[in-house]
Structure formats: C-alpha cells, structure tokens
C-alpha positions as CSV (number, residue, x, y, z in Angstrom):
1,M,10.5,-42.3,46.4
2,S,11.6,-45.6,48.0
3,S,11.0,-46.1,51.7
4,E,14.8,-46.6,52.3
5,Y,15.6,-43.4,50.4
6,A,13.0,-41.5,52.3
7,K,14.5,-42.7,55.6
8,Q,18.0,-41.7,54.5
9,L,16.8,-38.3,53.5
10,G,15.0,-38.0,56.8
11,A,18.2,-38.9,58.7
12,K,20.1,-36.1,56.9
13,L,17.3,-33.7,57.7
14,R,17.4,-34.7,61.4
15,A,21.2,-34.4,61.5
16,I,21.1,-30.9,60.0
17,R,18.4,-29.8,62.5
18,T,20.2,-31.2,65.5
19,Q,23.5,-29.8,64.4
20,Q,21.8,-26.4,64.6
21,G,20.5,-27.2,68.1
22,L,16.9,-27.1,67.0
23,S,14.1,-29.3,68.3
24,L,11.1,-30.0,66.0
25,H,9.2,-27.3,67.9
26,G,12.2,-25.0,67.7
27,V,12.0,-25.3,63.9
28,E,8.3,-24.3,64.1
29,E,9.0,-21.4,66.3
30,K,12.1,-20.2,64.3
31,S,10.1,-20.4,61.1
32,Q,7.1,-18.6,62.7
33,G,4.9,-21.5,61.9
34,R,6.0,-22.0,58.2
35,W,7.4,-25.4,59.1
36,K,5.1,-27.4,61.3
37,A,6.9,-29.7,63.8
38,V,4.6,-32.6,62.9
39,V,5.4,-32.2,59.1
40,V,9.2,-31.9,59.6
41,G,9.1,-34.9,62.0
42,S,7.3,-37.0,59.4
43,Y,9.9,-36.0,56.7
44,E,12.6,-37.0,59.2
45,R,11.0,-40.4,59.9
46,G,10.5,-41.0,56.2
47,D,6.8,-41.3,56.7
48,R,5.9,-38.4,54.4
49,A,7.4,-37.6,50.9
50,V,8.9,-34.2,50.5
51,T,8.6,-32.4,47.2
52,V,11.7,-31.0,45.5
53,Q,10.3,-27.5,46.1
54,R,9.8,-28.1,49.8
55,L,13.2,-29.7,50.1
56,A,14.8,-26.6,48.5
57,E,12.8,-24.4,50.9
58,L,13.9,-26.4,53.9
59,A,17.5,-26.4,52.8
60,D,17.3,-22.6,52.5
61,F,15.7,-22.4,56.0
62,Y,18.6,-24.4,57.4
63,G,21.1,-22.4,55.4
64,V,22.6,-25.5,53.7
65,P,23.0,-26.5,50.0
66,V,20.2,-28.9,48.9
67,Q,22.8,-31.5,48.1
68,E,23.7,-31.7,51.8
69,L,20.3,-33.1,52.4
70,L,20.3,-35.7,49.6
71,P,21.3,-39.3,50.5
72,G,24.1,-41.0,48.6
73,T,26.0,-37.8,47.8
74,T,29.2,-39.4,48.8
75,P,31.0,-41.2,46.0
76,G,30.1,-44.9,45.9
77,G,27.8,-44.5,49.0
78,A,30.4,-45.5,51.5
79,A,29.3,-48.5,53.7
80,E,30.8,-47.0,56.8
81,P,30.7,-43.2,57.2
82,P,34.0,-41.6,58.2
83,P,34.4,-40.7,61.9
84,K,33.3,-37.2,63.0
85,L,36.0,-34.6,63.2
86,R,35.7,-32.9,66.5
87,L,38.1,-30.2,67.6
88,D,38.8,-30.2,71.4
89,L,38.5,-26.4,72.0
90,E,39.7,-26.7,75.6
91,R,43.0,-28.3,74.5
92,L,43.2,-25.9,71.5
93,A,43.2,-23.0,74.0
94,H,46.5,-24.4,75.5
95,V,48.3,-24.7,72.2
96,P,50.6,-21.7,71.7
97,A,49.1,-19.0,69.4
98,E,52.1,-19.0,67.1
99,K,51.2,-22.6,66.2
100,A,47.5,-22.7,66.5
101,G,46.5,-19.1,65.7
102,P,45.0,-19.9,62.2
103,L,43.1,-22.8,63.6
104,Q,41.8,-20.8,66.6
105,R,40.6,-18.0,64.2
106,Y,39.0,-20.6,61.9
107,A,37.2,-22.3,64.8
108,A,36.0,-19.0,66.1
109,T,34.6,-18.1,62.7
110,I,32.7,-21.5,62.6
111,Q,31.4,-20.9,66.1
112,S,30.2,-17.5,65.2
113,Q,28.5,-18.7,62.0
114,R,26.7,-21.5,63.9
115,G,26.0,-19.5,67.0
116,D,27.7,-22.5,68.8
117,Y,29.6,-21.3,71.8
118,N,29.7,-24.3,74.1
119,G,33.5,-23.9,74.2
120,K,34.3,-27.6,74.6
121,V,34.2,-29.3,71.2
122,L,33.5,-28.1,67.7
123,S,32.5,-30.5,64.9
124,I,34.2,-29.7,61.6
125,R,33.7,-31.1,58.1
126,Q,36.4,-32.8,56.0
127,D,36.1,-29.7,53.7
128,D,37.2,-27.6,56.7
129,L,40.2,-29.9,57.3
130,R,41.1,-29.4,53.6
131,T,40.8,-25.7,53.9
132,L,42.9,-25.7,57.1
133,A,45.5,-27.8,55.3
134,V,45.8,-25.1,52.6
135,I,46.1,-22.4,55.3
136,Y,48.9,-24.4,57.0
137,D,50.5,-25.3,53.7
138,Q,50.3,-29.0,54.5
139,S,48.5,-32.0,53.2
140,P,45.3,-33.0,55.1
141,S,47.0,-36.1,56.4
142,V,50.1,-34.2,57.7
143,L,47.9,-31.5,59.3
144,T,45.7,-34.3,60.9
145,E,48.8,-35.8,62.5
146,Q,49.8,-32.4,63.8
147,L,46.4,-31.8,65.3
148,I,46.4,-35.2,66.9
149,S,49.8,-34.5,68.4
150,W,48.5,-31.3,69.9
151,G,45.6,-33.3,71.4
152,V,43.1,-31.2,69.4
153,L,41.8,-34.1,67.3
154,D,41.1,-37.6,68.3
155,A,43.3,-40.3,66.6
156,D,40.1,-41.6,64.8
157,A,40.5,-38.6,62.6
158,R,43.1,-40.5,60.7
159,R,40.3,-42.8,59.3
160,A,38.4,-39.7,58.1
161,V,41.4,-38.5,56.2
162,S,42.2,-41.9,54.7
163,H,38.5,-42.3,53.8
164,D,38.6,-38.9,52.1
165,E,41.8,-39.6,50.2
166,S,40.6,-43.0,48.9
C-alpha cells in the first residue's frame, strides 16, 4: 500500500471516528479493548498498514460500509471535495411544520441513529439530500434552493449539488 493511499485511508478512518464523537481511547473503551487506541491511531496516521480483514472488522465496528473507508471512491477522485451539507436545526425548528415536516422527521431519524442530539446543526450526506428530494418530489437542486431560502442550508450547498450532478 502506497504511503499516500495509507494516509488517505487513515483520513477516512479518522473522519468516521470523529463523526461518531469518539476519541481514540473512546474506540478502545467502546470495543472493550478489541481496538487499541495506539493501533487505530497508527492506521489513521498511515503509519501502519491495515489488512482487508481488519478494515472490514473496523467498518463493522463503526457501522459503515467498507467502501466508505476506501480512498478514491468518488468518481474521478475529485480534486476539491464538495462542501459539507449541514442542516441548521435551530432555524429548521422555526419553519412551519406543513413545509418542513418531512425534513424535521428525517433529521430526527438521523439524530436518533447517530445518537447526535446537539440540536444546533446536523451534517447530512448528498445521498440524504437525494432521498429528501424524492420525499419532496423535487430535484436535488430545487430542494437545495428551497432549504437555502428557509435558512436551513448554507448557500455553499449549491456547490455540493452541482458537484454531485456533474
């Protein structure tokens, strides 16, 4: 495994771990010692090669598909990643339920699955935006504009949608 690939893999591992609100020691505690903090840290830094078997086990531990951990899984390996999609939950609470009800329920489901109840912002994936577009019977770009107009998404979200549609 090349050094650059190992570092990219490590960055993905770190991103998944931090999204789940875990420190390296938290991983060790949650896994009851199965995953040592020093080992996971060395995988994340790209200092230590991870076998396919161990990567699959780590993906299972984090509850994500293995391909989420692999570098270069975006078509063409985009030079600049699309901006993060973050829902402003505080503003969402002020949008009338007849408009935002499906989005509010969807966000609540994601929060429940992640155990993420900070109540301020919620990161969503582009797949989530596509799913919401189906729920709202709109294209992702039209829905994005609607969410921006509600103040629920930042205007940078337009780049994420255009990146996804290209």
